[in-house]
N, C-alpha and C positions, 0 to 999 in steps of 0.2 A: 686189698682184702675184700672190698665189698663185692660180694657175689650174689646173684639172684638166680636160683635154679628153679625151673618150672618142670614139674612132672605132670603128665596129663594122659588121659585115656585117648587112644588114637581115633576114637569115633568122633572127635570134634575137629579133626584136621580139615575136613571138607566144609566145615561150618564157620571157620574163622581163620584169619591170617595170623598165624603164630609169629612169623617174622616181624610183622608190624607190632604185635604186642611186645616182643622183646625190645624193639627200638623205642617204643613209647615208654616202657619201664626204665630203660637206660637213660633216656633223655630226662625223665622226671627225676631219677636218682641224682643226676648231675646238677639239678637246680635246688636241691634241698640243702638248707644252710643251718648251722647251729646258732646259738645265741650271739656269738661273736661275728657272725656273718661269714664263717668259713664253711667250705663245702663239707658235708657229712660224708659223701661218697666221692673220693678223689677220682678225677677223670681217668687217669692212667690205670687205675685198678678196678674200674667199674666193668663188670661182665654180667651179661644176662644170657643164660643158656636154657634151652627147652628140650625135653626128652619125652618121647612117647613111652608108655609102659608096655613092655612086650606081653605081659600077663597082668590081668586085673580082675577084680570082682567089686562091683559097686552095689550097695544096698541089697535088696532081695534077689537080684538077678532076673527079675521078671520084665524088665524094660531095658532099653538101650541107653542106660543112664551114663552120663559123662561126669568126669571129675577132673579138677585142676588143683594141684598143690603148688604153692609158690613159697619158697623159703629164701629169705634175704638174710645174709650174714653181714654184720657190721663190727668194726673194731670196738674195743671197750672204751669206756669213758664218756659216752654220750649221755646227756641227761634224759630223764624220763619224758619230759615234754618234747625233746628232739626226737626220741624214739617213737613217741605217739604221732607226732607230726609226719614223720617219714611213713609210718604205717598207714595213716589216714590218706596221705597223698597218693601212695602207691595203690591202695585199695580203690580210690576214686578212679584211677586209670584203668584198673582191671574191670570195675563195674561198668564204666563207659564202653570199654572195648567189647565186653561180653553182653551188653544190653540186647542186641539183636538175637543172640543165641538164647538168652533167658526168656525172651518173648515167645520162643517156639519149642524149646527143648527142656528136658529135665536134667539139670546140671548142678553140681555142687563145687564151690570154690573155697579154698582155705589159703589165707596169706599169713605167714608167720615171720617175725623178725627175731633172729637169734643174735646174741652178742657172743664174741669169742674170747672171753677172758681165760687166762691160765692155760694157754695152749702148750702142749708138750713139745711140739716142734712146729715151727712156722717159718719156712724158707721161701724166699721170693727171688726170682731171677727174671728181669724184664727190661726191655728196651723201650717200653711204653711210658713209664713214669718220667724219664728225662725229657721226652717230647712235650709233655704238658707242664712240667715244673720249671719253666724258663723264667 
């Protein structure tokens, strides 16, 4: 279930390594634990995907402004402190990754974590979970 989806304006592709960002976020997600010491984001279900926006408008359009939107979905039942810790840890990764870009460019970044309670339909078919649930 834990998915991290990154949407970004393509004008940042030449300024940062988005593959590296995806890997850093995934690696960090795998180290986040709840109060009982259990992984918040199971290894076999952790996925980080990045997509450039085909069309976009940022701010007043008078500059080549960049924007990155990061949405993390987690299953229900995590405590507020665990959710905040996850957000703080992931934001720190994002801030470190984009520090060189912030030093030279006008860019906005939003990171949100959503919980997915009450799903109408939630099907999974994977050969990844058994690999990591030994």
